[in-house]
C-alpha positions in Angstrom: -53.3 -6.7 -20.2 -55.4 -9.5 -18.7 -55.2 -10.1 -14.9 -53.5 -13.4 -14.4 -55.6 -13.9 -11.2 -59.0 -13.1 -12.8 -59.4 -9.9 -10.8 -58.8 -11.7 -7.5 -56.2 -10.5 -5.0 -53.0 -12.4 -4.8 -53.2 -15.3 -2.4 -49.9 -16.7 -1.2 -51.7 -20.1 -0.5 -53.0 -20.2 -4.0 -53.3 -23.9 -5.2 -54.1 -23.3 -8.8 -50.7 -24.5 -10.1 -47.5 -22.7 -10.6 -47.7 -19.0 -9.8 -47.2 -16.5 -12.6 -43.7 -15.5 -13.6 -43.9 -12.1 -12.1 -44.4 -13.6 -8.6 -41.5 -15.9 -8.8 -38.4 -14.6 -6.9 -35.0 -15.5 -8.2 -33.0 -17.9 -6.0 -30.8 -16.2 -3.5 -27.0 -16.5 -3.9 -24.9 -17.0 -0.9 -22.3 -14.2 -0.5 -18.8 -15.6 0.1 -16.1 -13.6 1.9 -12.7 -13.9 0.1 -10.0 -15.5 2.0 -7.9 -12.9 3.9 -4.2 -12.6 3.8 -2.2 -14.1 6.6 -2.1 -12.2 9.8 -5.7 -11.2 9.6 -9.0 -12.7 10.5 -11.4 -14.7 8.3 -15.2 -15.0 9.1 -15.8 -18.4 10.7 -18.7 -20.7 10.1 -20.4 -19.7 13.4 -20.2 -16.0 13.0 -16.8 -15.7 14.7 -13.3 -15.2 13.4 -10.6 -17.6 12.5 -7.1 -16.3 13.5 -3.9 -16.7 11.5 -1.8 -19.8 12.4 0.9 -17.4 13.5 -1.5 -16.1 16.3 -0.9 -19.4 18.1 2.8 -18.5 18.5 4.0 -17.3 22.0 4.3 -13.6 21.2 6.9 -11.6 23.0 5.7 -8.9 25.5 5.9 -5.4 24.3 7.9 -4.1 27.2 10.6 -6.7 26.7 10.8 -5.9 23.0 11.2 -2.2 23.8 13.9 -3.0 26.3 15.8 -5.1 23.8 15.5 -2.3 21.2 16.9 0.2 23.6 19.8 -2.1 24.5 20.7 -2.7 20.9 20.5 1.0 20.0 22.6 2.0 22.9 25.2 -0.6 22.1 25.5 0.4 18.5 25.6 4.1 19.3 28.4 3.8 21.8 30.6 1.6 19.7 29.6 3.4 16.5 30.6 6.8 17.7 33.8 5.4 19.3 34.7 3.9 15.9 33.5 6.4 13.4 34.2 9.8 15.0 38.1 9.3 15.3 38.1 8.2 11.7 36.1 11.2 10.6 38.3 13.6 12.6 41.5 12.1 11.3 40.6 11.4 7.6 38.4 14.4 6.9 40.4 16.8 9.0 37.7 18.1 11.4 40.3 18.6 14.1 42.8 20.4 12.0 43.3 24.1 12.8 41.7 26.3 10.2 39.9 23.4 8.5 37.1 24.5 6.2 34.9 21.7 7.4 35.3 23.0 10.9 33.9 26.4 10.1 31.6 26.1 7.1 28.0 25.5 7.9 28.5 25.6 11.7 28.2 22.2 13.4 26.0 20.8 10.7 28.5 20.3 7.9 28.6 17.3 5.5 31.1 15.3 7.5 29.0 15.5 10.6 25.8 14.6 8.8 27.5 11.7 7.1 29.0 10.4 10.4 25.6 10.6 12.0 24.0 8.7 9.1 26.6 6.0 9.3 26.2 5.6 13.1 22.4 5.9 13.3 21.5 4.0 10.1 24.3 2.0 8.4 25.9 0.4 11.5 22.5 -0.6 13.1 21.5 -2.1 9.8 24.6 -4.2 9.6 24.3 -5.1 13.3 20.7 -6.3 12.9 20.9 -7.9 9.5 23.9 -10.1 10.2 22.5 -11.3 13.6 19.0 -11.9 12.3 20.4 -13.8 9.3 22.6 -16.1 11.5 20.6 -16.5 14.7 17.2 -14.9 14.2 17.9 -12.5 17.2 20.0 -9.6 18.1 22.1 -9.4 21.2 19.4 -7.5 23.1 16.7 -10.0 22.1 19.0 -12.9 23.0 19.6 -11.5 26.5 15.8 -11.0 27.0 14.8 -14.3 25.5 13.1 -13.3 22.1 13.5 -14.3 18.5 12.2 -13.0 15.1 10.5 -15.6 13.0 8.3 -15.8 9.9 4.6 -15.3 9.8 4.1 -17.7 6.9 5.0 -20.5 7.4 4.3 -19.7 11.0 7.3 -19.8 13.3 9.9 -20.8 10.7 13.4 -19.2 10.9 14.1 -16.1 8.8 15.9 -16.6 5.6 18.8 -14.2 5.0 16.9 -12.1 2.4 14.0 -11.6 4.8 16.3 -10.8 7.7 18.2 -8.2 5.6 14.9 -6.7 4.4 13.5 -6.3 7.9 16.8 -4.7 9.1 16.8 -2.3 6.1 13.2 -1.1 6.8 13.8 -0.8 10.5 17.0 1.2 10.3 17.8 2.8 6.9 14.1 3.1 5.8 13.1 5.0 9.0 16.2 7.2 8.9 16.0 8.3 5.3 13.1 10.7 6.0 14.8 12.1 9.1 18.1 12.9 7.3 16.3 14.2 4.3 14.6 16.9 6.4 17.7 17.5 8.4 19.8 18.2 5.3 16.9 20.4 3.9 16.7 22.3 7.2 20.4 23.1 7.6 21.3 23.6 3.9 18.2 24.9 2.2 15.3 26.1 4.3 15.3 26.3 8.1 11.5 25.8 8.3 12.0 22.2 7.1 12.9 21.5 10.7 9.1 21.0 11.2 9.5 18.0 8.9 12.0 16.5 11.3 9.3 16.7 14.0 6.7 15.0 11.8 9.1 12.2 10.7 10.2 11.6 14.3 6.6 11.2 15.4 6.0 8.8 12.5 9.1 6.7 13.5 7.8 6.5 17.1 4.3 5.5 15.9 5.8 2.8 13.7 7.2 1.2 16.8 4.1 1.8 18.9 2.0 0.2 16.3 2.8 -3.1 17.9 0.8 -2.2 21.0 -2.6 -2.2 19.3 -1.9 -4.3 16.3 -4.0 -7.5 16.1 -3.6 -10.4 16.3 0.3 -10.6 16.0 1.3 -7.2 17.7 3.6 -6.4 14.7 5.4 -3.1 14.4 5.4 -1.5 11.0 8.7 -3.1 10.0 7.3 -6.5 11.0 4.3 -6.0 8.8 6.4 -5.0 5.8 8.9 -7.8 6.4 6.2 -10.5 7.2 7.8 -11.3 10.6 6.7 -11.6 14.2 8.6 -11.5 17.5 8.2 -14.6 19.7 9.0 -15.3 23.3 11.7 -17.9 23.7 11.1 -18.1 27.5 7.5 -19.3 27.1 8.2 -23.0 27.4 10.7 -22.5 30.3 8.2 -20.5 32.2 5.6 -23.2 31.8 8.0 -25.9 33.0 9.0 -23.8 36.0 5.3 -23.2 36.8 4.5 -26.9 36.6 7.4 -27.7 38.8 6.4 -25.3 41.5 2.9 -26.6 41.5 
């Protein structure tokens, strides 16, 4: 094959016309980052990141969210046990002398497990779903000045379906694994109690996820339901600060 440069070394400043084909480099194509889903970051034009529109919302502090959750859980547990336990004792016959449900399986019999599931899962689900559907906040969140809103469109009130979905994940969804291993441990295999420990750790981590989640500080049920918890006191605090100044 003949040398296209006549035996001379390649000169990048060669002025003899168009360089041979093997020295032509194909044009470079600019790589484009696909647009991210809401709640994440997209590379900006200056090497930075562009946050989701929901990141501009006044997010509720984690400690107040935890306090509201504890208030709601305590309220439901107290009224739930006060309502369900007398019904369970009277209808199922737990308090009757010589009752089979009183002696079979020790304390962990089916009526007790069912009562616990109603109090710890079904009642909290109804409590949260109804209030979020109507007002966007539970009693605990209302007392501490917080609301649950949509991520997209950012800050819009929750529709009923989204409120029910969030409440179902937060209450029934988290509890299903717990009661599955509880039933397995007391009815089938006692070593399944280790599964209870793992599920409990997973439930705690699902709530703690909001601490390090960026940029919206969503717990796992917020991520699945596409919601975010906002601070209703944000504007009032600013007004009070301006007045004091």
